[in-house]
N, C-alpha and C positions, 0 to 999 in steps of 0.2 A: 538843657540844664543852666543854672544861673551861676555867675562867678562866685566864688567863696573864699575865704580864708580859714584854715584849720589851725587854730592855735591851742595847744595844750602843754603848757609848760610844766605842769605839775609833775615831779618825780614820783613813780609809784614803787613801792617796796613791798612786796606782796609774798605772803606765806606765814608759816608757823613760828612763833616766837619773834618776829620782825620788830615788835615794839622794842626788843632791847637795843636796837640800833638807833634809838632816838637822839641820844646825845651826840653821837658822831654826825648825825644829819644836821642838827642845830648848829653845831660848831663850824660846819662849812659856811655858815653866814655871818660868822664873826660876832654873833649876838652875845650879850652879856647877862640879860636878865629876861626871864620867860614868865609869862601868865600862864597858869595851868587853868584851864577853863573846862567845866564839866557840868553835868546834870544834876540828878536828884540823889545820886549817892551809889549807883550801880557799879561805878568804877572803884568804889571804896569796897564794896561787898565781895567783888570778883578778885581784888588783889591787884588790878591794873594800876591804880593810882600809886600804891607803894612801890611796885617794880619801876615805874617810870620816875619817882622820886629818887630811888637807890641809883638808878642809871645816870640821873642828872648830876647827883651828888659825887658820883665817881668820875664824872667828867668835868667837874669844878663849874658848874652852870647854876648861879642861884635862880630862885623862882619865888612867886607868889602865887596863892591859888583864889579862885573864885568858883564855887558852885552854885547850884539852884537855877540852871536853866531848865525850863519847862517847855513841853511842846507849843507850838505857835510862840517861839521866844519873845520875851517882854522887853520893851523898850526901856523899862525902868531898870533892869538888870544892866542893860547895855550901858547906860549912863553911870551906874556904879564901876563897872568894869573900866570905863574910861578915865574916871577919877583915880581908881586904884592904879592904873597904868601910869598916869602921869605923875602920880604920888612916889610912886618907886622906881621911876626910871625904866620901866618895861620897854624892851625893843624887839620882842618877838612872842607872839601868842600860839600855845599849843592847845588845840582843840582835842579833848578825849571823849568821844561820844558819836552821836549821829548827826543828821542834818540841822537839828535844831540848836546844838551846841556849835556847829561849825557856821551856821548863819550869825549867830550871835558873836561869835569871835570876830567874824567879817565886820559886823557892824562895829564893834569896839575898835577894831584897826582902823576902820574909816574915821571914827570920832578922834582917836589920838593924834592920827597922821595930817588931818586936815583942819582941826579947830572948827569952831562954831558949832551949832546944833546938829546932830548927826541925823536927825529926823528929817531935816531938809532934803538929805540925798534920797529919802524913801517918799517924800511928799512931792518930789519933781521940782523942788525949788532951786536946788543946786546940783553940781556934778562934782563927786571926788575927783582928784587929780594924783593920789597916792593912798596907800594902807600900809599899814605895819605889816611885815611879813608873817605868814601863818603857816602851821604846820598841822598835821591831822594825825590822830591814831584812832582809826574808825572802828566803832563798836556795834553800828546798825546799818545794815546794807538796804537803801532805800532812796535818799534824797539824791544822790549825785554830787552833792555840795563839794566833796573833797576833790573834786576835779573842775568844778564848774564856775562861772562867773557870777553865780546868782547868790543872793542873800535876802532872806524874808523876815520881817520883824513886825511884832504887832504892838500897837500903840494901846496900851489898856483903856485910856480915856476915849470913848468913842467907838471902841472895838474895831480900828482900822489895822488891816493887815496889807503891807506894802512890801515891794521888793526893789532892791537896787541892784543892778547887774553892771558889772565892769569888769575888765581882765585886771584891774589892780588888786583885787581881792582873791585870785586864784592861788589857792595854796601852793606853798613851794615843794612841799613833798606830802604824801599821803602813806601812811603806815596801814596796810591792810592784812590783818591775820583773821581768816575765817573763824578761827577758833573763839575769837572774841565775841562773836555772834551766837554762841551756842547756848547761852543762858536766857536768850530774848522769849518772852512769852509767845505762844502760838499766833495771837491776835496780832501783835506787833510784827512778827515775821511776815505774816500774811499782808498787813498793811504796807509793809516795806515792798514787797513783790507787786502790790497793787501800782504804787508810785513809780516803780522802774518801768512798768508796763505803759503807764499813762506818760511818763517822760517821753517815751518812743512815740507813742500814738500822737502826742501834741505836735511831732515834727512830721508825722505821717500823713495825717489828714489835713492836707493843704491844696489849695488850687494854685496852678502856675506849674513851673518846670520842676521836674525830679530827676534823680539818677537812678537807673536799674540796679547798680550796685549798692546804692544807699538803700533802697527799698529792700534787698536781699539781705543786708545786714540788720535792718530793722525787724524784718519779718522773722528772721532766724532767731534774733534776740528775744522777741516775744514769746515765740514758740518754747525757747529753751527755759525761760523764766517759768511759763506755765507747767512744764514737766517738772522742774526742780522744786517748785512750790508745793506739788503734790507729794513729792518724796518727803519734803521736810515736815509736811503735816503728819506724816507717820514716822519719820526718823529725824527728830530734830538735832541729832548729833552727828548727822550724816556730814563729814567733812567736805567731801567732794561737791555735794549739793550747796554747801553753804559758800564754798568758793566760787561755783558758777554764779550764784545769785550775787554775791559781793562784787565780782568783776562786771557783770550786767549792770548793775548800779552805777558804776562808773561810766561804762560806755554808753548808758541811755542819756546822760546828761552833760557829757563834755563837749557836745557838737557834732560828733561822728555821725548820728544817725539823722542829721539834719543838712549834710554836705549836699550842696548843688539844689536846695530847696529855693525856690523864689520867695517863700515867707514860712513862719511858723504858725501855729494856731493859738495854743495854749488858753482856750477859752474855757476848758474844763477846769484848768487850775485857777484862773481868775475867780470863776464863779464859786469855786471852792474855798479861795482865799477869804471871801467874804463871809462864808458860813463858818469857816475857822475862826475869823476874828470875833464873829458875834457869840457862838457857841462853844468855842474852844475843843472842837473834836479832833479826832485823830487824823491827820491829813490823808493818808492813803485811804481810810474808811471813807472820808468824805468824797474823796475823787470817786470811788467805787458807786457812792450813792448817786452821784449826779450826772455820772457819765451816760448812762444809758438813755435818759430823758435828753441831754444835749444832742447825742447822735441821731435819736430818731427825730429831732427838731431840724438838725442840719443836713442830713444825709443826701436829700434830695439836690442840695447846691454842690455836693461834692461826690456825686453817685459812681463814677469810676473808680474812686480811691476806695470807698466803702466796698464796692464789688471785688475789688482786689483784694482787700483785706479779708471778706468772707471766705474767698476761695482759697487765698495762699497761706491764710493763718488760721483760720477757723475750720478748714477743711469742708466748707459747703460746696455741694456739687455745681458746676457751672450750669447757667441757664440764661436762655434768651431775656427772661424776666429779671433783669439786672436789680430793680427794686426789690423784689421778693428776696433775692439772693443777698442784697445788702442787709435788708432787715433781719435775715436769719443769722447773719453774722454777728449783728449787735446783739440779738437774743443769747447767741452761743457764748459771746463775752461775759454777759451776765451770769449766765450759768456757771461759768469758770468762777466769777467772783463769790458767788453763792457757795459752790464747792469748797472753797477755801475760807468760808464762813466771814466774807465781806458783805456789807449791805448794798442793796440795789437800789433803795429810795431813802428819802429823808426820815421816815417813819422807822425804818428798819435801822438807821443810824441812831435812833433814839431821841429825835428832835422834832417839834411840832410848831414851825414859825407861823405866827399870826398873819393876816393880810398886811398889817402895817410893817411887821418884821420883813416880809418878802418884798414889800415895795423898796424898803430900805436897802436890803441886799442888792436889789437890781440897780438902785441909784447909785450906790457904792461902786459897784461894777462899771457904770457909765461914767463916773467921775474919773476914775482910776484909767480909764482906757480912751479918755475922749470921746466917748459914745460911739467906739468903733472897734468892737473885739473879736479877734478871730480871723481866720483865713478860709477855713472850710465854708462857713457860711459867717458873713459879718454882722455881729449880733449888736443892736442897739438897746437902749434901756428897756423899751417894751418887749423886746426878744428875750432879754436876759429873764425878766418877770415870767414870761411865759415858761421858760425851763425850769425855774424854780416850781412853778405851779405843777407843772408836768411830774416832776421828781417827789412830790408830796407822797 
C-alpha cells in the first residue's frame, strides 16, 4: 500500500429537519454576514430558502443572496458573487443545493479571499492560499462536493471546464437531510447515482498499490448505490434509500475510497468535463455515456482490477479467461446504467460531435492534463480522441 493522509474536516449533520440547525452552526465560526448561494429556484419552491432565512434572522445573522447557478457552473456568476461579497463584507458562504452550487461557492470563496482573477486557479496559473469559510445544505446527492476538496467551473468563452482542488475549500459543515432530495426528477436522481459510482470507480481502476480494506469499502459502496438506485426508481419518496444514496455520495468523494492508492485515475471525469464544457450536458449522464468506451479502451492495461470488479461487484463468474470476465463486467455496468435510464453513448446522450469537435475535445483534455491522463491506462491526446470516437 502507498502512504496516505486522510483529511476530512467537514462536520456532517445528518437527518430530518437538520437544516434548522444552520444558524447555530454558522455562529460557531463567528461570522457576521452570509452569502446565500443557490440555483434556479427549487430552494424557493420547496420552501427551503424561506426556512433558512427565518433561522438566520432568529440567530441575528445578516445575509445577502445570489441565485442563478446552473449545471456546469459558470465563471461569470462566480465573478458576480465575488463582487457581491466584497461590496457587502460577506465572511461566510452558505451553499444551498448540489455540486454545482457548492463548486460555485468554493470559487467565490477563493476569489474573495485571494484577490486577482479567480480563473487563474482553475487555469493552473496560480494556487490559492486560503478560502472564505463555506457551509452546505445539500439538496442533491451526487457530487460529494460537500466533503471534498474539489471545485469545477466552466468558462463560457471557449467552453472550458476546469477544476481546482485544495483543502482550503473543504466545507466547514454539511447539513444533509435526505428529505430535501425527494423532489428531484428521476433523471437527476439517476444521474446523481451514476456520479457517486463513478467517483468510486475513478479511485478503483488504478495501477500500483491498493488496500484490501479500501477495495471492500469501494465495492460495497457501489453495490449499495446500485440497489438503492433501483429502489428510488420505483419509490422516489423512500427515506431510507435517499439516506443511503446521500451518505454514499459523501463517502465516494471525501478520499475514503482511495486510501492506500498509488494514484487515482479520473480519466472518465476529465473526458466528460470537456463534453460538459462544450455541450452543457448533465454531468452524471455524460459520465455514463463515456465510461464504457473508456473501460474497453483501458481494461487490458489494468486487467486485474477490471477482473476483480467484474467478480466482486458485478457478479460475473470467475474464469481463467480474465479478459472475457473483465469485458462481461463492463457490459453489466452498462446494463445497470441503461436500467436507470442513463445513456451509454454520446448518441444516447443526445449529442453528435463533428470530427472537428472531437479533435477539440481531445486537445483540451491533453492541455488540461499535460498530455498524461489517468492511471489505469495513461491517455495521450490520440488516446482521448480514440475513446471519444468509440463513444459515438
